[in-house]
N, C-alpha and C positions, 0 to 999 in steps of 0.2 A: 213341405220337409225337402228338400234337396232330393231328386231322382238321379240315382244310376242307370245310364245307358249303355247296353254294349251292344254293336252293330258288327257282325260277320259279313268281308264282300271278297270278293277276287277282286285283286289287285292292278289294274289296266297296266303300270309300269313294269309289272313282270311278265307279260305276255311271251310267250314262247312260240317263236313261228315254226321251230320243226317240231313241236310237242302239241300246239296247239293250244295250250294250258297256258292258266294263271294260277299264281299261289293266293293261298287263303289266307285274309288277312281278317282281324278285328281291331276295332276301334274303341275304345274306354273314354266315355265322356262323365263328368261329375261338375257340377255349379259353374258350367260353361267352360272349361277346362280339358283337354282331351290330350289321349296319348296312344298310340298304335304300335300293334307287334306282329309278327308274321306266325303263323304254323308250318308244319314243316310237311302239308299237305299242296297238292296242285291240281287242279279240275278243270276239266272243259266248262265250256259256257253251259252246253246241254247235257251237264251233270248237276247242277247248282240252281237251286229254287231259291232265287233273289226274295220273294215277295216272306217267305218264311222260316228263308236264312237256313236251311238243313241241305243235305248231302242228297241230291236222287238215289244213287245208287251206292252206297259205302254205308253202310251203318256205324262203321269204326270211327269217319270222320264226325259224323253225328254224335258219337256216345264224346270224342275230345271237346266237340261245341259246347255240349251240356256241362261235363266238369268243369270247363274256363265257366261258363256263366256261373256255374255254383260257388266256385271258389271266388270270384269276384265280388259276389253279394256276401258270401263268409265274411269277406276282410273288410268289408265293410261296415257291416253287425260287428264286426269284433274290436272296431275300431270307435264305433259309435257306445258300445256297453262298456268299455275302457276308459272313456269319457277321454277318448284322446282328439286332437283335431284331424277331421276327414277333410282328404282333397283327393285331383286324379294323382298326385303325385305321392301322396303316403300310400294308395292303393297301390299304387304300379309299385311304387319302393318293396311291399310285402309282398306282391305279386311274384316280380322277379328276383328277391332273395336278399334285397336292398339294395340304393344305390350307393354311391360314391358320396361321406358324409367327410365334406369340408370345412374345416376349422374356419370359423369365420376371421378369427385373428392371423392364422397363416395366409387366408386369402387377401387379408388387407394387406399384409407383410409384401405376397408377391405384387400385388397391384401398383405396389408404390417402388417396388427396384423397377418394374416395367415401365413407371414415367419417369426416372432418372434415366433409362438411357435412350428414352424413346425420341427422335428430334422433332415431337412435333408439340413439345411441353416446353415450356421456358422454365428457368431456374423460381421465379417466383409462383411460378402454378406450382412446383414439385415443393417448395417451401409452404405455401397455403396448404394444401395436402396434408402436410407432415403436421402442421401443429394441428390440424381439427383430426387426424389419425389420433394424436396424441390422447385428447378427447377421448374419443371411443374406444381404448386400452385404459383409459383412468374410468372409464364406467363399467366395464367387465371388468375389472381387479376389486375395484369397491363391491360390486353387488357379486363376487365370486362366480362369473360365468365365462370366466377362462377358455372353457372349454365346450362353449356355444358352437354349434356347425350354423352353416348359414342356409342351412335347412329349417332350422330350431327356428328364426328370426319371423317374428307375427306381429300383428296388430298394437297387442298387448307389451309386445318388448319396445316396439316404438314410442308406444305413450308412456311407459316407463324412463325411458333415455330423454322426452323429453321433459319430464317431471323433474329429472336428476340435473338436466343441464340449467334449468331454471335456478335451481339450488347453489350454482356454483359461482364462485368469484376470479376475477382475473387476480394472476401474478401481483402484475405490476398496478393495473389501474386500480385492484381491492373494490372492486366495485362487481356487484352481480353484471353476468352475461347480458346483454341488451338483447332482444327476441330477433330483430336481424343476423346477431351473430350467430344466435341458435340456431335459425333457419339453414344458414349457411354449413353449420356441420351436420345438420341434416341432410342438405342437398348432397353435402359427400358420400353420405353410408349409403343413401339414395343410388345415387350415381355406380357404388361400390354394387350394389343388389341387382342394378341394370345390368350390370358386366355378369353378373351370375346367371341371369337369367340368359343375356348371353352364349355362355358358355355351358348351358343347358343344365346348372346344377340343382337350379328350381325353375319350376313352371311361369310363376306370375311374382311381380313385386309387391314385396307386402305395402308399401308405400301409396299402392293404389289407394287402398282405404283408410288412409291416416292423411290428415288435412292440417299441415300446419299453422298455426296461428298468422294472424296477421300482425304485422311490423308499422303500427302507427304513429310512430315519431317521424317526424318532418328531419328528411335528409341534410344532413349540414354540409357544405362545400364550404372548402377553405383554396380562399383564393389571395393573390396580391393584386391590390391596383394599377395601375397605368402609372402613376408617381414611386410604385412600391417596385415596378421592376425596372422604371428608369434608371433608378438607383443603384441597383443591381448590375444590369448591362455598363455602366458607367464607371464603376466603381473599380479601384486601382489593385484591391485586394491584398497591399503593401507589397505588389511584386511575386507572389507567389503566383508561380504558374502552374501549377497544380489546382488550385482552386479558381483558377482562370479557365482553367479544361473544365471542370466542373461546373463555372459559373455559364460557361458555353454552351454546356448539354441542355441546361434547367433553361436559357433563355430561347434555344431552337424549340425545345418542348412546348414553351410558351408562346410561338410564333407559329408551330404548326399542330401543334395540340396531338403529337406524338406520344405512344406511351413509353414505359422505359426499355420494353423488350422491343419497341420498333424503333426507338430513336439508335437502340444499342447496337442492332443488327442494318439499321440501314445504311446501302452502299452510296460509293459515288455516282457508281452506275444508274442510280434511279433516280438521281435530279437531273431532269433536262432542262431543257431554256426553248421557251415559245417564242420564236422571232416576232411574229405577227404583232403581239403584244410586248415584247422586249422585256418577258419576265423568266424567272424560274419556276420549275413546281419540281414538285416530289410524286411518282408513279412507282404506287410498291402493292403487295398483297399485306394484310396486317395480321401480324403473330397470331394474335388473341383469337380474333375472329376469323380470317383465312376472305376478309373481303376486301375487295383491289377497291382502291383510295385515289384521288390526286387532289394535292393539296399546293396550291398558290405560295411558292416564300413570299411572307412580308421582308422587308427591308431589312431587319436585325437579323432574321433568318440568312436571307441571301449574304448579309459581310461574313455572318459566322461559317458558309459553307464555302465563300471564296477562300477564308483565312484558314482552312483545313483541307481544302482536297488535293494539295497538291503535296501535303506531308508527308515524311518519310511511313507514316502509322497508315496512313490512308493507300501508299504504294504497297505498301508489304500486306496489309490485310483486305485491303479494298471495300473498309467501312469506312464513312466520312468521319465520325467523330472518336477520340479518346476512349478507349473499351474500361471501363470500371464494373464492379460491382453494384446492384442496385443499393446494397447496405452502406459500402463505402462514398458512394454520392448523396444520399444522406447523411452520413457522418459530418463529411467536407460542406455540405449544404447549412451546416448548420454555423461553421467558421462563416461561410458566405455572407449571411443574413449579418453575421456579428460586426465583420468587418463594414459592410455594406449599411450599416445602421435601421436594417430592416427591424423589426421588433417583432416580427412571426417564426414559429419553429416551422421551417423550412423543410418540405422533404419534395421530391421530384416529382411526382404526381398531382402537386399542387401547381404545376406549371400546365399540364393539361385544363386542370377546372379553371387556370388564369387565362388560359387559350378562350373558353367557349362563354366564360364570362364578359370578358372583350369584343369580340364577334358581336355577342348580341347587344351589348353595349351601344355596339357604333352602330346598329340597326342592321346587321347581316340577318337575312330574313332564317327562322328557325330550322328549316328543314336544309337550308346552305350548312347551319352548324354543324346538322346530326349526320350531314354526307362528308365535312371536313372531320370530323370527329370518330367517324367510322359507328355511329348508332345506329341499330336495328330497329329501334323502337323510336319514336318520338318522346317519348314520356321521361325516357332517361334524360335527353336535353333539355324538356322544358324547365328539369332543376336548374339548370343555370339562367334561366328568364324568371322564374322567383325571385332570384335573389339580389337581382338588379332591377329598376325602376326604369333604368334610363330608357330603354327604345319606349315606352309608355309612355313618360312625359314627352321624348322626342316627338313622339306621333300627337299627342295631345296638343303642341304645339304648332305643328302645323297645322291641326283644324283651327286654331284659335288664329292663326295669321287669315288661313281662309275666310273663316267667320267676320275677322275686322274688314276684310275686302269685300266684302258683300255686304256690311254694314255702310261703308262707304260707297257704294252704289258698283263696285268695279268689277264683279263677277258674280258668277251662279254658280249651282254646282254642277 
């Protein structure tokens, strides 16, 4: 059985140079979680018996120490016999007369509002949170848990939430939620509860005891072949200037691997010129990861840079490319694909995938591809390597050439 421990001590940070005394504190620990509180008493070191945790000279202090101990043990027994969860926080709540009971729904809404006005979060991040928050609201409504507080979220709640998510069907797809999506919803709630820990609403995050199920599906990457990208880049698009601008945004991303948030915020000043190597490159901090990247501009990317760097829009906003919302870009890209004769459902994020597959297909080392795409883990970049055998076959051809030369006696390893 888990033990409740109570320790009284003189808090060194409260030392008074004038009176030469310390305030008496006590620390309560249960299941490796602790909280501490002060008493009204101030004692000198000579008045305190550290080993026995009693005052040598004042029985009133000792009576209060005994009362605090008895009260805390009584609370533990009260929770135990009423079959309520026992934790350091629940003991503290009762001892102090109850803590702030924050509604989960209200806490969620406040968090969403904070995201909207935060300069550190993109429109896409806010939208993603909104979609996942809708699932949390639906669960609370269906299970009649609208009034549940953050303090009441426990392992059983998370397990029921997981079971509920696995029974849900997407509005558009009409298919059951995939495990990857379910885990994404969990990650949002987990982040919210970590915020509650930071705000000292709860002592620990119940997700520490909840293990998300593995997503064993092989991740699918949607990208364009070099031939399809060429069709799009050289398409006249019936002279439609808006479609041409969206096309240029897409191709520029395919040349650089930039996410929508990065390409839409790219400033003209972040494109530099390397005189020694006679080429342009981008140097900027990525919006999502906050990591600094240096990306050399390939030929088509350089052509697009030169096309827009002196435009009226660039002079006014300081940003290189025209500004559209991600939704608008994706809507227009459907028309771009149609005009260019590319039979694929085009989205802006496909440009990033196209960049990754193109680089690996042309023998760029995976570590350099990870650097360009701003991946923190190589496992993320390896997804691109799985979908193209070009780099492997290219290596195999080189080895075959070496073996042929060995057979002809022209060289050795």
